[in-house]
C-alpha positions as CSV (number, residue, x, y, z in Angstrom):
1,M,0.2,0.2,-0.2
2,S,1.3,3.2,-0.7
3,G,2.1,6.2,1.8
4,R,-0.8,8.3,0.4
5,M,-3.0,5.4,0.1
6,G,-2.7,4.6,3.9
7,L,-2.6,8.1,4.8
8,A,-6.5,8.2,3.3
9,L,-7.2,5.1,4.8
10,A,-6.3,6.2,8.6
11,G,-8.4,9.4,7.6
12,A,-11.2,7.2,6.8
13,T,-10.9,5.5,9.9
14,L,-10.9,8.5,11.8
15,V,-13.9,9.9,10.6
16,I,-15.7,6.8,10.9
17,A,-15.2,6.1,14.2
18,A,-16.5,9.7,15.1
19,V,-19.7,9.9,13.0
20,L,-20.4,6.0,13.4
21,L,-20.9,4.3,10.3
22,P,-23.2,1.6,10.6
23,S,-22.2,-2.1,10.2
24,K,-23.1,-5.2,8.0
25,A,-21.1,-8.1,8.1
26,E,-21.4,-9.3,5.0
27,A,-20.6,-5.8,3.1
28,Q,-19.9,-6.3,-0.5
29,F,-17.1,-3.8,-1.4
30,G,-18.2,-1.4,-4.0
31,L,-21.9,-2.0,-2.5
32,R,-24.1,-0.4,0.1
33,G,-21.1,2.2,0.7
34,G,-18.0,-0.2,0.8
35,P,-13.9,1.1,0.8
36,V,-15.2,3.2,-2.3
37,G,-18.0,5.3,-0.4
38,V,-16.1,4.9,2.7
39,A,-12.8,6.8,1.0
40,R,-15.2,8.9,-0.9
41,F,-16.8,10.0,2.6
42,A,-13.2,10.5,4.3
43,V,-12.7,12.7,1.4
44,G,-15.3,15.3,2.2
45,H,-13.7,15.3,5.8
46,M,-10.3,15.1,5.6
47,L,-9.2,18.8,6.1
48,G,-12.0,19.3,8.2
49,L,-9.9,16.5,10.7
50,S,-7.3,19.3,11.0
51,R,-9.6,21.8,12.6
52,L,-10.4,19.2,14.9
53,R,-7.9,19.8,17.7
54,H,-8.2,23.7,17.6
55,S,-11.7,23.1,17.6
56,R,-11.6,21.0,21.1
57,M,-9.1,23.7,22.4
58,A,-12.3,26.0,21.9
59,V,-14.7,23.5,23.4
60,R,-13.1,22.8,26.8
61,G,-12.9,25.4,29.0
62,S,-13.2,28.8,26.7
63,R,-14.4,32.0,27.8
64,Y,-16.3,32.8,24.7
65,R,-18.4,29.7,25.1
66,S,-19.3,30.2,28.6
67,A,-20.1,33.7,27.7
68,A,-22.3,33.2,24.9
69,L,-24.4,30.4,26.3
70,R,-25.0,32.6,29.9
71,S,-26.4,35.0,28.0
72,Q,-28.5,32.4,25.8
73,D,-27.0,34.3,22.6
74,L,-25.4,31.5,20.4
75,R,-23.5,34.1,18.5
76,G,-22.1,35.6,21.6
77,A,-21.0,39.2,21.7
78,E,-17.4,38.3,21.4
79,R,-17.8,36.3,18.0
80,G,-15.3,39.1,16.6
81,Q,-12.4,38.5,19.2
82,L,-11.9,34.6,17.5
83,S,-9.3,34.5,14.1
84,N,-11.3,31.8,12.8
85,P,-15.0,32.1,12.9
86,Y,-15.1,27.9,12.8
87,V,-13.5,27.6,16.0
88,L,-16.3,29.8,18.3
89,R,-19.0,27.8,16.2
90,A,-17.6,24.3,17.0
91,A,-17.4,25.8,20.6
92,L,-20.8,27.3,20.8
93,T,-22.3,24.3,19.1
94,A,-20.9,21.8,21.2
95,Q,-21.5,23.5,24.4
96,A,-25.3,23.7,23.3
97,A,-25.4,19.6,22.4
98,L,-24.1,18.8,25.4
99,S,-25.5,20.6,27.6
100,G,-28.7,18.8,27.5
101,W,-26.7,15.1,26.8
102,H,-26.1,12.8,30.1
103,G,-26.6,16.3,31.8
104,G,-23.8,17.9,30.3
105,R,-21.5,15.4,31.9
106,R,-19.6,14.0,28.4
107,P,-17.0,16.2,27.2
108,Q,-17.7,15.2,23.6
109,G,-20.4,13.4,21.8
110,W,-20.2,10.4,19.2
111,W,-22.6,12.3,16.5
112,R,-20.0,15.5,16.2
113,H,-18.9,16.6,12.8
114,P,-15.0,16.3,12.1
115,D,-14.5,20.4,12.9
116,G,-16.1,20.1,15.9
117,S,-19.4,21.0,15.8
118,Y,-22.5,19.2,16.1
119,G,-25.3,19.2,13.0
120,W,-27.9,18.3,15.7
121,V,-28.3,20.1,18.5
122,G,-30.8,19.1,20.6
123,P,-34.1,19.3,18.6
124,V,-32.6,21.5,15.7
125,F,-30.8,20.2,12.9
126,W,-28.7,22.5,10.9
127,P,-28.6,25.5,13.4
128,F,-26.6,27.9,11.2
129,A,-28.4,27.0,7.8
130,H,-28.7,30.7,7.3
131,D,-24.8,31.3,8.1
132,D,-24.0,28.2,6.0
133,L,-26.0,29.7,3.0
134,T,-24.7,33.3,3.2
135,T,-20.7,31.8,3.0
136,A,-21.2,29.2,0.4
137,I,-23.1,31.6,-2.2
138,M,-21.4,34.9,-1.2
139,F,-17.9,33.6,-0.4
140,G,-17.6,30.4,-1.9
141,D,-17.3,28.4,1.2
142,T,-18.6,25.3,1.5
143,T,-17.0,24.0,4.6
144,S,-19.5,23.7,7.0
145,L,-21.9,22.8,4.2
146,S,-19.9,19.5,3.1
147,F,-20.0,18.4,6.4
148,Y,-23.7,17.5,6.8
149,G,-24.3,14.3,5.5
150,Y,-24.6,10.5,6.3
151,G,-23.8,11.2,10.3
152,D,-26.4,13.6,10.5
153,I,-29.0,10.8,9.1
154,Y,-27.3,8.4,11.0
155,A,-28.2,10.0,14.4
156,A,-31.5,10.5,13.7
157,I,-32.4,7.9,13.5
158,F,-30.5,6.2,16.4
159,S,-30.8,9.5,18.6
160,P,-28.1,10.4,21.3
161,Y,-30.4,12.1,23.2
162,A,-33.1,10.5,25.5
163,A,-36.6,12.0,25.6
164,T,-36.0,13.9,29.0
165,E,-32.8,15.0,27.7
166,L,-35.1,16.1,24.8
167,A,-37.5,17.7,26.5
168,A,-35.2,20.0,28.1
169,Y,-34.6,22.1,24.9
170,T,-38.5,22.9,24.6
171,A,-39.1,23.3,27.9
172,P,-40.2,26.9,29.3
173,Q,-36.9,28.5,30.8
174,S,-38.1,28.1,34.8
175,R,-34.6,29.8,36.2
176,R,-32.3,32.4,35.7
177,G,-29.1,31.3,33.6
178,R,-30.4,28.0,32.8
179,R,-27.6,25.3,31.4
180,V,-29.8,24.3,28.2
181,P,-30.5,26.5,25.6
182,T,-33.9,26.5,24.3
183,A,-34.8,25.0,20.9
184,E,-35.5,28.9,19.7
185,T,-32.5,30.1,20.8
186,L,-30.8,27.3,18.9
187,C,-32.7,28.4,15.7
188,E,-31.8,31.9,15.8
189,A,-27.8,30.5,15.2
190,S,-29.0,31.3,11.7
191,D,-29.2,35.1,12.0
192,T,-25.8,36.3,11.9
193,G,-26.6,39.7,10.3
194,G,-28.0,38.8,6.8
195,L,-26.4,39.5,3.5
196,P,-23.0,41.6,4.5
197,V,-24.0,44.6,2.7
198,D,-21.3,46.6,4.0
199,R,-18.2,44.3,2.9
200,I,-20.2,44.2,-0.8
201,A,-20.4,48.0,-0.7
202,A,-17.2,48.7,0.1
203,A,-16.0,46.4,-2.4
204,V,-18.3,47.6,-5.8
205,T,-18.8,51.1,-4.3
206,P,-22.6,50.8,-5.8
207,N,-24.0,53.6,-7.6
208,E,-27.8,54.7,-7.3
209,P,-29.6,51.9,-9.4
210,Q,-27.0,49.4,-8.0
211,R,-27.5,50.7,-4.4
212,T,-31.4,50.4,-4.5
213,A,-30.7,46.5,-6.0
214,L,-28.3,45.6,-3.2
215,D,-30.9,46.8,-1.1
216,E,-33.4,44.9,-2.1
217,L,-31.3,41.8,-2.3
218,A,-30.5,42.2,1.4
219,S,-34.5,42.6,2.0
220,A,-34.5,39.0,0.4
221,W,-32.1,37.3,2.0
222,N,-33.1,38.4,5.6
223,A,-36.6,37.3,4.6
224,S,-35.0,34.0,3.4
225,R,-33.6,33.9,6.6
226,D,-36.9,34.4,8.4
227,A,-38.4,31.4,6.5
228,I,-35.5,29.1,7.5
229,H,-36.2,30.0,11.8
230,T,-39.8,29.2,11.1
231,A,-38.7,25.4,10.5
232,C,-37.6,26.0,14.2
233,P,-39.3,22.9,16.2
234,E,-41.9,23.7,18.7
235,Q,-41.6,20.1,20.3
236,A,-38.9,17.5,20.6
237,P,-38.6,15.1,18.3
238,A,-39.4,12.1,20.0
239,T,-39.0,9.1,17.1
240,A,-36.5,8.3,13.9
241,S,-39.6,9.4,12.2
242,E,-40.3,12.3,13.3
243,R,-36.3,13.6,13.3
244,L,-35.8,12.6,9.5
245,G,-39.4,14.6,8.8
246,L,-37.7,17.9,10.8
247,M,-34.4,17.2,8.4
248,R,-36.8,17.3,5.7
249,E,-38.3,20.7,7.0
250,R,-35.4,22.2,7.8
251,L,-33.6,21.0,3.9
252,E,-37.2,22.4,2.3
253,A,-37.1,25.5,4.2
254,M,-33.3,26.2,2.9
255,I,-34.2,25.2,-0.8
256,K,-37.1,27.9,-0.5
257,A,-34.8,30.6,0.9
258,I,-31.9,30.0,-2.1
259,D,-35.0,30.1,-4.7
260,A,-35.9,33.4,-2.7
261,I,-32.7,35.3,-3.6
262,E,-32.1,34.1,-6.8
263,A,-33.9,36.6,-8.9
264,P,-32.6,39.8,-6.7
265,L,-28.7,38.4,-6.8
266,A,-29.4,38.1,-10.6
267,K,-30.7,41.9,-11.0
268,F,-28.0,43.2,-8.7
269,T,-25.3,41.1,-10.3
270,G,-26.8,42.3,-13.6
271,L,-26.4,46.1,-13.0
272,L,-22.9,45.6,-12.3
273,N,-20.0,46.5,-14.8
274,D,-17.2,43.8,-15.6
275,D,-14.9,45.3,-12.8
276,Q,-17.6,45.9,-10.1
277,K,-18.2,42.3,-10.7
278,A,-14.8,41.2,-10.5
279,R,-14.6,43.0,-7.4
280,L,-17.5,41.3,-5.8
281,N,-16.4,37.8,-6.6
282,A,-12.8,38.6,-5.3
283,L,-14.7,38.8,-2.2
284,A,-14.3,35.0,-1.9
285,S,-10.7,34.4,-2.8
286,D,-10.2,37.4,0.1
287,R,-11.9,35.5,2.8
288,R,-10.0,32.2,1.8
289,A,-6.9,34.3,2.4
290,A,-7.8,35.7,5.2
291,L,-9.1,32.3,6.9
292,A,-5.7,30.9,5.6
293,S,-3.6,33.4,7.2
294,H,-4.9,32.5,10.4
295,Q,-3.8,28.6,10.2
296,P,-0.9,27.8,11.6
297,K,1.7,25.6,9.5
298,D,0.5,22.2,9.8
299,S,2.3,18.7,8.6
300,Q,-1.0,16.9,9.4
301,K,-3.2,19.0,7.1
302,D,-0.5,19.0,4.6
303,A,-1.0,15.2,4.6
304,A,-4.7,15.2,4.6
305,R,-4.4,17.0,1.2
306,D,-2.2,14.8,-0.1
307,A,-4.1,11.8,0.7
308,Q,-7.2,13.8,-0.4
309,A,-5.8,14.1,-4.2
310,A,-4.7,11.0,-4.2
311,A,-8.4,9.4,-2.8
312,C,-10.1,11.3,-5.5
313,R,-7.5,10.1,-8.7
314,P,-9.9,8.8,-11.1
315,D,-7.7,5.1,-11.0
316,Y,-8.0,5.1,-6.9
317,D,-10.1,1.6,-5.8
318,P,-9.6,0.6,-2.8
319,R,-11.8,-2.6,-3.4
320,Y,-9.0,-5.2,-3.8
321,D,-6.9,-3.7,-1.2
322,E,-7.5,-6.6,1.6
323,K,-6.1,-4.0,4.5
324,A,-8.9,-1.6,3.3
325,Q,-11.4,-4.7,3.4
326,R,-10.8,-5.6,6.9
327,Q,-10.8,-2.3,8.1
328,Y,-13.9,-1.6,6.7
329,E,-15.4,-4.9,7.9
330,Q,-14.4,-4.2,11.6
331,L,-16.2,-0.3,11.4
332,V,-18.9,-1.4,10.5
333,Q,-19.5,-4.8,12.5
334,Q,-19.0,-2.2,15.6
335,Q,-21.0,0.4,14.9
336,W,-24.6,-0.5,13.1
337,P,-26.5,-1.9,16.2
338,A,-28.3,-4.7,13.7
339,N,-28.0,-7.5,16.1
340,D,-28.8,-5.4,19.0
341,I,-32.4,-4.6,16.9
342,A,-33.0,-8.1,15.7
343,S,-32.7,-9.7,19.2
344,T,-34.0,-7.1,20.9
345,L,-37.1,-6.6,19.2
346,H,-37.8,-9.8,18.5
347,L,-37.9,-9.5,14.3
348,D,-38.9,-12.4,12.1
349,E,-37.2,-13.1,8.6
350,V,-39.9,-10.2,7.2
351,A,-39.0,-7.6,9.6
352,R,-35.2,-8.5,9.7
353,A,-35.4,-8.7,5.4
354,R,-36.8,-4.8,6.2
355,L,-34.3,-3.8,8.5
356,E,-31.7,-4.8,6.0
357,V,-33.5,-2.4,3.3
358,L,-33.3,0.3,5.6
359,Q,-29.6,0.0,6.8
360,D,-28.6,-0.7,3.1
361,T,-30.3,2.7,2.2
362,T,-29.1,4.8,5.0
363,L,-25.3,3.2,4.1
364,R,-25.4,4.6,0.7
365,T,-26.0,8.2,1.5
366,M,-22.7,8.0,2.8
367,Q,-21.4,8.1,-1.1
368,T,-24.4,9.7,-2.7
369,L,-23.4,12.8,0.0
370,S,-19.4,12.4,-0.4
371,A,-18.3,12.8,-3.1
372,C,-14.6,14.2,-4.5
373,P,-14.8,18.2,-4.0
374,T,-14.7,20.2,-6.8
375,E,-13.5,24.0,-7.1
376,P,-16.4,26.4,-6.2
377,A,-17.4,28.2,-9.3
378,A,-16.3,31.2,-9.5
379,T,-19.2,34.0,-8.8
380,P,-22.2,34.2,-6.6
381,Q,-24.9,33.7,-9.3
382,A,-23.1,30.6,-10.1
383,R,-22.5,29.1,-6.9
384,L,-26.6,29.7,-6.0
385,P,-27.4,26.4,-8.2
386,A,-24.8,24.2,-6.8
387,V,-25.5,24.8,-3.3
388,K,-29.3,24.1,-4.1
389,A,-28.4,20.8,-5.8
390,R,-26.4,19.9,-3.0
391,L,-29.4,20.5,-0.7
392,Q,-31.7,18.8,-3.2
393,T,-29.3,15.7,-3.2
394,M,-29.5,15.8,0.7
395,L,-33.2,15.6,0.6
396,Q,-33.6,12.7,-1.4
397,A,-31.2,10.7,0.2
398,V,-33.2,11.9,3.5
399,G,-36.7,11.0,1.8
400,D,-35.5,7.2,0.7
401,V,-34.2,6.4,4.2
402,T,-37.7,7.9,5.4
403,D,-39.6,5.6,3.1
404,A,-37.4,2.4,3.9
405,L,-37.5,3.2,7.8
406,D,-42.0,3.7,7.2
407,D,-41.5,0.0,5.4
408,F,-39.4,-1.5,8.5
409,Q,-41.9,-0.1,11.2
410,A,-45.0,-0.5,9.3
411,D,-45.4,-4.0,10.7
412,L,-44.3,-3.6,14.2
413,S,-46.0,-3.7,17.4
414,D,-46.0,-0.3,19.5
415,E,-43.3,-2.2,22.0
416,Q,-41.4,-3.3,19.2
417,K,-41.0,0.7,18.1
418,A,-40.5,1.6,21.8
419,G,-37.6,-0.5,21.6
420,F,-36.6,0.6,18.5
421,E,-36.4,4.3,19.9
422,A,-34.7,2.9,22.8
423,I,-31.4,2.0,20.7
424,G,-30.4,5.3,20.3
425,P,-29.8,6.7,23.7
426,K,-28.3,3.6,24.5
427,R,-25.7,3.6,22.2
428,G,-24.5,7.1,23.5
429,A,-24.3,6.4,26.8
């Protein structure tokens, strides 16, 4: 095995262990995920791993974290004081996600994203949804967007939270300094001030008609934020079906938000001259340069990039590597609780077959949502449909898993369904 191949497999192992891959002892490689799916899953997360160390430092004992959550403001008054916004974001979502999990006694949870942040925070899916759309479309930064996928779907099926823990996020605030933030507060994390109007105006120096169009775009951007906020859960989702339903609602709201800004974005950019367009497009490269300047030299990160390049080569195929196959078998056998479910629920042959379909359907999302990265488009207008396509792919994946789950549970008794729901908190213990 080449050095780069080894790095890719090592990266895959770390990522999979972090987000809990499902298992199937008899999995056939190249199908149902397999090493190809594992490798592609890892590729999209390799560079995120290099941030994990810094994120964990922020999560543990950070004054930014404690100050922000004491005030119930996930954005925090001190946001601007951190050089890298992803570090604070990881700290905030980690504190919020873990405050209700096992009484806040665990330092980290198994469903975290590779950068240390969390896609599921209590009953809320994708707390920084609007922020991610803004950075992806306007600045070409899809880092956080790419972390959402298989691991979040797995966490929806096997919730890390017990019912009482979830209820704490939607219960009325009863005392000052409540440790567990409300779902409403978590959803408001998407409100990051809307479109960066001042930065855009400084870059393009708009004339009066252009400024009017920019203001219209800003209004549409704020309306899209409000639309996403309406998909905030009022009740804690108690079942896997309800959690997958919440994922669909949030994804649909994000897609509608993109549709709402398409026309005003086209109108604004259509009024700019070539020089102004070039300066608008340069905001993305300026952001990348600014973030890169705050990142220390990291040999691990350089190695991850080498592994990423190797794994994305057209001729890369780990199916014929015996070591890769053994690693995959070990990982999947350890993670998906298929045997647990079958024995606890006393499934018959039909139910076991349907469980297998659910497992395979979920596992395939690892591959469909983890393609090799591509260079972001040069303009906000071109990036908008690319972001929408990613969300639509994820929405389709969630829909497929939902259908498989419904089929599996169709003939289960209430007692069996309750037993299935108990698997999640058990595995989070």
